[in-house]
N, CA and C atoms as a LAMMPS dump frame, in Angstrom:
ITEM: TIMESTEP
0
ITEM: NUMBER OF ATOMS
243
ITEM: BOX BOUNDS ff ff ff
-5.0000000000000000e+02 5.0000000000000000e+02
-5.0000000000000000e+02 5.0000000000000000e+02
-5.0000000000000000e+02 5.0000000000000000e+02
ITEM: ATOMS id mol type element x y z
1 1 1 N -12.565 -1.772 3.961
2 1 2 C -11.821 -0.813 3.193
3 1 3 C -12.641 -0.307 1.995
4 2 1 N -13.355 -1.182 1.347
5 2 2 C -14.088 -0.779 0.151
6 2 3 C -15.198 0.217 0.47
7 3 1 N -15.909 -0.01 1.555
8 3 2 C -16.977 0.913 1.933
9 3 3 C -16.389 2.27 2.302
10 4 1 N -15.229 2.276 2.923
11 4 2 C -14.561 3.531 3.249
12 4 3 C -14.221 4.31 1.983
13 5 1 N -13.779 3.629 0.944
14 5 2 C -13.468 4.289 -0.324
15 5 3 C -14.724 4.936 -0.905
16 6 1 N -15.825 4.237 -0.845
17 6 2 C -17.088 4.782 -1.355
18 6 3 C -17.482 6.033 -0.584
19 7 1 N -17.345 5.995 0.757
20 7 2 C -17.679 7.159 1.566
21 7 3 C -16.756 8.341 1.261
22 8 1 N -15.49 8.077 1.087
23 8 2 C -14.538 9.152 0.792
24 8 3 C -14.854 9.781 -0.563
25 9 1 N -15.114 8.946 -1.562
26 9 2 C -15.442 9.477 -2.889
27 9 3 C -16.736 10.293 -2.828
28 10 1 N -17.73 9.783 -2.119
29 10 2 C -18.989 10.521 -2.005
30 10 3 C -18.779 11.856 -1.311
31 11 1 N -17.967 11.876 -0.268
32 11 2 C -17.752 13.118 0.458
33 11 3 C -16.95 14.123 -0.359
34 12 1 N -15.896 13.659 -0.998
35 12 2 C -15.028 14.573 -1.742
36 12 3 C -15.684 15.033 -3.04
37 13 1 N -16.203 14.095 -3.801
38 13 2 C -16.71 14.427 -5.133
39 13 3 C -18.116 15.028 -5.102
40 14 1 N -18.961 14.554 -4.213
41 14 2 C -20.35 14.988 -4.239
42 14 3 C -20.684 16.044 -3.192
43 15 1 N -20.167 15.878 -1.993
44 15 2 C -20.563 16.765 -0.903
45 15 3 C -19.564 17.884 -0.63
46 16 1 N -18.29 17.637 -0.903
47 16 2 C -17.257 18.594 -0.545
48 16 3 C -17.064 19.725 -1.529
49 17 1 N -17.425 19.519 -2.766
50 17 2 C -17.269 20.553 -3.772
51 17 3 C -15.842 20.706 -4.286
52 18 1 N -14.944 19.79 -3.931
53 18 2 C -13.583 19.861 -4.451
54 18 3 C -13.549 19.352 -5.883
55 19 1 N -12.779 19.991 -6.739
56 19 2 C -12.682 19.493 -8.112
57 19 3 C -11.901 18.181 -8.158
58 20 1 N -12.464 17.182 -8.787
59 20 2 C -11.809 15.889 -8.939
60 20 3 C -11.531 15.681 -10.42
61 21 1 N -10.25 15.549 -10.748
62 21 2 C -9.815 15.397 -12.131
63 21 3 C -9.311 13.973 -12.313
64 22 1 N -9.5 13.414 -13.492
65 22 2 C -9.098 12.025 -13.747
66 22 3 C -7.602 11.826 -13.55
67 23 1 N -6.805 12.866 -13.729
68 23 2 C -5.356 12.721 -13.531
69 23 3 C -4.993 12.509 -12.064
70 24 1 N -5.916 12.773 -11.154
71 24 2 C -5.663 12.524 -9.738
72 24 3 C -5.599 11.03 -9.427
73 25 1 N -6.099 10.202 -10.324
74 25 2 C -6.087 8.756 -10.118
75 25 3 C -4.655 8.235 -10.015
76 26 1 N -3.71 8.931 -10.612
77 26 2 C -2.316 8.5 -10.575
78 26 3 C -1.728 8.552 -9.17
79 27 1 N -2.359 9.26 -8.264
80 27 2 C -1.843 9.354 -6.903
81 27 3 C -2.067 8.074 -6.104
82 28 1 N -3.087 7.309 -6.417
83 28 2 C -3.377 6.088 -5.665
84 28 3 C -2.234 5.07 -5.729
85 29 1 N -1.712 4.729 -6.918
86 29 2 C -0.571 3.803 -6.939
87 29 3 C 0.664 4.376 -6.251
88 30 1 N 0.847 5.68 -6.329
89 30 2 C 1.983 6.305 -5.668
90 30 3 C 1.882 6.145 -4.147
91 31 1 N 0.698 6.366 -3.605
92 31 2 C 0.502 6.172 -2.171
93 31 3 C 0.658 4.708 -1.78
94 32 1 N 0.221 3.79 -2.647
95 32 2 C 0.431 2.368 -2.397
96 32 3 C 1.903 2.019 -2.352
97 33 1 N 2.667 2.578 -3.267
98 33 2 C 4.106 2.358 -3.309
99 33 3 C 4.769 2.876 -2.042
100 34 1 N 4.388 4.059 -1.608
101 34 2 C 4.947 4.639 -0.382
102 34 3 C 4.618 3.753 0.815
103 35 1 N 3.396 3.217 0.863
104 35 2 C 3.016 2.355 1.984
105 35 3 C 3.809 1.05 1.998
106 36 1 N 4.018 0.445 0.838
107 36 2 C 4.791 -0.799 0.783
108 36 3 C 6.218 -0.558 1.254
109 37 1 N 6.823 0.522 0.808
110 37 2 C 8.185 0.843 1.242
111 37 3 C 8.212 1.127 2.742
112 38 1 N 7.216 1.835 3.249
113 38 2 C 7.122 2.096 4.682
114 38 3 C 6.979 0.801 5.469
115 39 1 N 6.109 -0.1 5.024
116 39 2 C 5.887 -1.361 5.726
117 39 3 C 7.153 -2.214 5.74
118 40 1 N 7.862 -2.25 4.615
119 40 2 C 9.109 -3.002 4.569
120 40 3 C 10.152 -2.399 5.493
121 41 1 N 10.221 -1.079 5.56
122 41 2 C 11.219 -0.439 6.415
123 41 3 C 10.886 -0.604 7.896
124 42 1 N 9.616 -0.738 8.237
125 42 2 C 9.206 -0.88 9.633
126 42 3 C 9.14 -2.333 10.105
127 43 1 N 9.276 -3.285 9.214
128 43 2 C 9.077 -4.692 9.565
129 43 3 C 10.019 -5.142 10.681
130 44 1 N 11.264 -4.762 10.63
131 44 2 C 12.216 -5.205 11.64
132 44 3 C 12.009 -4.51 12.979
133 45 1 N 11.545 -3.288 12.967
134 45 2 C 11.337 -2.593 14.237
135 45 3 C 10.045 -3.034 14.932
136 46 1 N 9.105 -3.621 14.198
137 46 2 C 7.853 -4.087 14.799
138 46 3 C 7.977 -5.469 15.427
139 47 1 N 8.948 -6.251 14.984
140 47 2 C 9.094 -7.618 15.477
141 47 3 C 9.672 -7.667 16.878
142 48 1 N 9.457 -8.81 17.547
143 48 2 C 10.024 -9.023 18.87
144 48 3 C 11.513 -9.278 18.745
145 49 1 N 12.228 -9.044 19.815
146 49 2 C 13.666 -9.273 19.788
147 49 3 C 13.961 -10.74 19.507
148 50 1 N 14.755 -10.99 18.49
149 50 2 C 15.127 -12.348 18.132
150 50 3 C 14.05 -13.129 17.414
151 51 1 N 12.875 -12.529 17.2
152 51 2 C 11.765 -13.239 16.58
153 51 3 C 11.633 -13.012 15.093
154 52 1 N 12.457 -12.161 14.534
155 52 2 C 12.373 -11.874 13.115
156 52 3 C 11.426 -10.737 12.828
157 53 1 N 11.322 -10.378 11.571
158 53 2 C 10.475 -9.237 11.203
159 53 3 C 8.988 -9.55 11.372
160 54 1 N 8.224 -8.512 11.648
161 54 2 C 6.772 -8.626 11.804
162 54 3 C 6.121 -7.766 10.733
163 55 1 N 5.349 -8.398 9.847
164 55 2 C 4.68 -7.674 8.771
165 55 3 C 3.213 -7.47 9.12
166 56 1 N 2.662 -6.339 8.711
167 56 2 C 1.278 -6.012 9.029
168 56 3 C 0.295 -6.847 8.218
169 57 1 N 0.661 -7.19 6.969
170 57 2 C -0.198 -7.987 6.093
171 57 3 C 0.612 -9.145 5.526
172 58 1 N -0.027 -10.293 5.357
173 58 2 C 0.685 -11.469 4.878
174 58 3 C 1.254 -11.271 3.474
175 59 1 N 0.599 -10.496 2.641
176 59 2 C 1.064 -10.328 1.269
177 59 3 C 2.264 -9.391 1.171
178 60 1 N 2.641 -8.738 2.261
179 60 2 C 3.853 -7.929 2.281
180 60 3 C 5.038 -8.688 2.868
181 61 1 N 4.794 -9.896 3.359
182 61 2 C 5.815 -10.677 4.056
183 61 3 C 6.815 -11.28 3.074
184 62 1 N 8.033 -10.792 3.111
185 62 2 C 9.076 -11.297 2.214
186 62 3 C 9.752 -12.539 2.76
187 63 1 N 9.398 -12.977 3.97
188 63 2 C 10.001 -14.186 4.536
189 63 3 C 9.264 -15.451 4.112
190 64 1 N 8.204 -15.336 3.345
191 64 2 C 7.424 -16.499 2.921
192 64 3 C 8.053 -17.247 1.753
193 65 1 N 9.086 -16.708 1.187
194 65 2 C 9.753 -17.375 0.076
195 65 3 C 9.939 -16.457 -1.111
196 66 1 N 10.611 -16.986 -2.115
197 66 2 C 10.948 -16.19 -3.286
198 66 3 C 9.737 -15.831 -4.126
199 67 1 N 8.72 -16.664 -4.138
200 67 2 C 7.537 -16.375 -4.956
201 67 3 C 6.86 -15.091 -4.481
202 68 1 N 6.677 -14.969 -3.181
203 68 2 C 6.064 -13.762 -2.632
204 68 3 C 6.943 -12.549 -2.868
205 69 1 N 8.232 -12.712 -2.66
206 69 2 C 9.152 -11.597 -2.858
207 69 3 C 9.155 -11.136 -4.311
208 70 1 N 9.197 -12.075 -5.253
209 70 2 C 9.163 -11.715 -6.674
210 70 3 C 7.862 -11.023 -7.039
211 71 1 N 6.738 -11.494 -6.484
212 71 2 C 5.443 -10.871 -6.767
213 71 3 C 5.403 -9.44 -6.239
214 72 1 N 5.966 -9.218 -5.064
215 72 2 C 5.971 -7.874 -4.504
216 72 3 C 6.886 -6.944 -5.287
217 73 1 N 8.025 -7.437 -5.718
218 73 2 C 8.929 -6.622 -6.529
219 73 3 C 8.259 -6.291 -7.864
220 74 1 N 7.554 -7.257 -8.457
221 74 2 C 6.829 -7.004 -9.705
222 74 3 C 5.73 -5.955 -9.483
223 75 1 N 5.033 -6.049 -8.351
224 75 2 C 4.007 -5.065 -8.033
225 75 3 C 4.625 -3.671 -7.889
226 76 1 N 5.744 -3.572 -7.229
227 76 2 C 6.408 -2.29 -7.092
228 76 3 C 6.841 -1.746 -8.448
229 77 1 N 7.338 -2.637 -9.328
230 77 2 C 7.747 -2.197 -10.669
231 77 3 C 6.546 -1.665 -11.445
232 78 1 N 5.405 -2.348 -11.331
233 78 2 C 4.196 -1.887 -12.025
234 78 3 C 3.743 -0.543 -11.461
235 79 1 N 3.816 -0.381 -10.14
236 79 2 C 3.403 0.871 -9.54
237 79 3 C 4.329 2.027 -9.911
238 80 1 N 5.584 1.716 -10.157
239 80 2 C 6.542 2.758 -10.513
240 80 3 C 6.404 3.215 -11.967
241 81 1 N 5.838 2.377 -12.837
242 81 2 C 5.73 2.753 -14.243
243 81 3 C 4.447 3.495 -14.533
């Protein structure tokens, strides 16, 4: 993922000629928030019948206990502010 970010930045900022403004940085947490909400909404439809929800990443799994769930809710709160 990190190398992909470097390639995207190089293509957009250096090779593409698109204007990149520092205020565009605010879009990254917004897209992260949208992805977390999407992953949570899709968890039940991805799982097998009767097998419970299936999460794409372990850190999005709310079935691991209250600590993980609280951390994810805190992350969402930080992303929203």
